[in-house]
N, C-alpha and C positions, 0 to 999 in steps of 0.2 A: 287246320288242326286235324290230325288223324285221331280217330276214336277207336278204342278197344273196349271190349265188354266182357265181364265175368258172369257166368250163370249164377242164379241164386242158390248157392250150395245149402244154405240153412233150410231150404224148403225140400230138401232130399229129392230133387228132380234130376240131378246130374247123371244118374244111372238109368233114367227112363228113356229108352231109345226114341219113342214117338215125340216126347216133349223136347228132347235135345235136338232132334232133327228139325223140328219146326222153329225152335228158337234160333239155331244156327242159320237156317235158310232165311229167316226174316232179317236177322242182323246183316247178312250179306246183301239182301235185297234193298234195304234202306240206306246203305252206304257205310256201315262200320268196316274199318280197315282190318280189324283183327278180333279174334275170340281167344280168351285166355282160360287156362285150367290151373288148378292149384294142387299141391301135394301134401298129404300126410300119410305115410305108409302105415303107421299105427299110432293110436292115441291112448297111452296108459291112463286109465280112469283116475289114478291117484297122483298125476304128475305134480311136482312141486316147483319145477322151473317156471319163472315168471314170464308170461307173454308180454313182450316189450311195447305193445302198441295199445294197451288199455290200462286205465288206472287200477282195475281189479286184479290185474296180473293173470287173468284167465282169457283164453281166446274165445271169440264170439260164437264159435261152432260147438255144438253139443258133441260129447265124446262119441256118441253113436251115429253121428252125421254120416251120411253116404258120400264118401269121397273116392270116386273111381280113379283108377291109375291115370295120371294126367296125359301120358303119351298114348295109351290105348284109347282114351276118350278123343284125343286129337285125330287119331287114325280113323275113328268112326265119323267125326265131323268132316274130315277131308273127303271121305267117300260121299258125304251128304251135300257137299258144296262144290263151288267151282273156283271162286276167286279170293274169298276171305283168307287172311293170313292166320296161321295157327301158332299159338304162343303158350309157353308155360310161364306162369307168373305167381309163384315161383316154384320151381322144382328143387327139392332139397338134395343137392348134388352129392354130398358125402355118402348117401345111401347106395350110390351106384358105382360100379366099376366103369372106367372110361371106355374100355373096349365094348362092353355091352351097351352102355348109354349111347356111344357113337354109332353103333350099328342101328339101334332103334330109331334114333333121330334121323339118320341118313335115309333109312327106309321110308319113313313118313314124308320126308322132304322130297325124295325121288318120286314117290307115287302121287304126291300132291302137286308136282310141277314147280317145286321150289318155293313152297309157301310157309315153310317151318321157321320159327324163331325160338331160340332156347333161352329162357330166363332162369337163372340159377341163383342159389344163395346157400349159405352155410347151415341154415336151420337154427332155431332158437331153443327147441325142446330137448334138453339133455336126455331125458328118459326115452324118447323116441329114437334118437341116434344110438344110444347104448343098446336098445333092443335089437338093432340090426348090426351090432358088433363094432360100432364106430366110437372110438374115444372122443368124448365131447371136446376136449382141449386141442385135438388135432384137426378139427374140422376146417379151419381156415387154410392150413398148409395143404390139406388134401384137395381143397377146391382149387387152389393155385396150380397144383400139379395137374388136376383134371382139365383145366382150361388149356394148358399147353398140350396135354396129351390128345385132347379132342381135335385140335387144329392139325396135329400130326396125323391122326387117324384119317381125317377127311381129306387131306391134301397130298399125302404121300402114297405112292404105289406100294411101298414096303415100309410101313410105319415101325419106328423104334422109339422107345422112351425109357429113360432110366431115372427114377426118382426115389424118394424115401418110402413112398407108399405104393407106387405103381411101377411096374417094369415089364417091358415086352420088347422083343427084337424081331424084325422082319415079319410083322404080324399082318399079313394081307387082310384087308377088310373091305369088302364090296357088298352092295353098291356104294359109291360115293354120293354125296349130296348132288342135287340137280345143278347144272351149270347156271351161272348168273351173268347178266350183262356186266361187262367190265371186270369179270373175275370175282373172286371172293367165294365164300361158302356160307353155311348156315350162320346167321348173326347170333352172337351170344350177348345177352344183356345180364347185368349184375344187379341183383336185388339186395336191399338192406339199408340200414339207417346209420351204420357206424362209420368212423374214420377208415377202418380197414376195408369196408365195402366200397367207399369212395375211391380209395387208392387202388383197389383191385379193378374197378371199372376203368380207371385211367390207364392202368398198365396193360390190361388184357381185353377189356370189353368193347363191344360195338355199341353198347348202350348201357344206361344207368337207370335203375328204377328204385329211387329212394323211397322208403316207406315211413309214414307217420311222422314227418318233419314239419315243424312250423317254418315260416318264411325265413326267419333269422338263421336257424340251423341249416335249412336248405342252402342258403347262400354260402355258408361255410363249407358244407360238404361238396358243393359244386366247385368251389375254389380248390379244395383238396384233390378233387378228380382231375381238374385241369393241370394242376402242378405235377401230379403223378404222370399224366399223359406226356407232358413236356419233358419230364426227366427221363421218360422211356423212349423219347424221340417220336412220339405219336402226335397226330393232329387232334387236339381235343374237340375241335369244331365238328369232327366227323362222328363223335360219340352221341348217339340219340338219348334224349331225356324223356322218360315216361313218368307222368305224375298221375295221381289218382283222385277220384271225386265220386260221390254217390250219384247214380243215375237220376234219382228222384228229385235231387236238388240242383243239378248242374244247370247253370244259366250263363248268360253272356259275360257277366262279371267273373265267373269262375274260369271261363275260357280265356278271357283277357289276362287274368292273373297268371295263367299257365303260359300264355304267350310271352308275357313279360319275363317270366322266369327262364324262358328259353326252351320250353317243352316242345317236343315234336308230336307228342301223343298224350291224350287223356285216357286212362283206363277207368271205365265206369263200372262201379259195383252195383249189383241189383238186390232188391229186398223182397220181391214178390214173384210168385210162380204163375200169376195170372197172366196169360199170354196176351189178352186184350189190353190190360193195363200196361204191360211191358211194351206193347206195340205203340201205344200212345206216347209213353215216356221216351222210347227210342227215337220216334220221329221228331219229337221236340228237341232232343239232344242233337240230332243231326242238323236241325235248323240253326240252333245257337252256335254250333261248331263250324257252320258254313261248309258242310260236306256236300259234295256233289256225288250222288250214287253212280257207280260204275255199271254200265250195262253192256 
């Protein structure tokens, strides 16, 4: 089981360079496969849209929580580490023009030696998307176009794309992402809990990161993902599944349940900024996950 980890954003340490460097380097040292960052461009204090992953309808982060840009933060982590993979989980893609996003991701990937993985979703907060000029109702169609445009940008010497929201012709964009064994480019994982997210993962994704689903609903969403992949002529077994768990409670039973569900990776969330306590919890997670550190 591969293990990914999120920094404890609620502790306001993600923009502390000393803390983040130590956290990332320790995660790499003990055997974590990846480190993840999240995105909120802006959080309107009076947002009314319901957060879909809690009963209260409010997200667990304070409105003034320090949330550094996820790609800039990964660039910093890339320069502080050597092996650990760099992932967004999840970047709210409709905020970004695919030409700009494609250039930024390719740059990190190239400079890190091919360690980048892009996790994207449509976003759930209407007020945040509208603040950056995105009509909430268009976010799904925008993301579908972005996924196709990004592949074109990363793989074509002279990218062209013509959609309802994005259009460019012979738009040379270099550097390209780092070469990968067997070909391919930066993996794109689709985050979300809806039927649309599952279908999007099957049609376009290299991975699926379903959020906040109980076992019964997870089974249904995975079936939807597989059907969509087959309808698109894709091999659903090649689509990685990433599930989540809290670092402080992950145990062998949680790992076994993830394996049974077909997960390739467990993304562990953190709740403390005490590096000593985190070190102990991370070492325990590596043991129950059966991870062998890469040296």
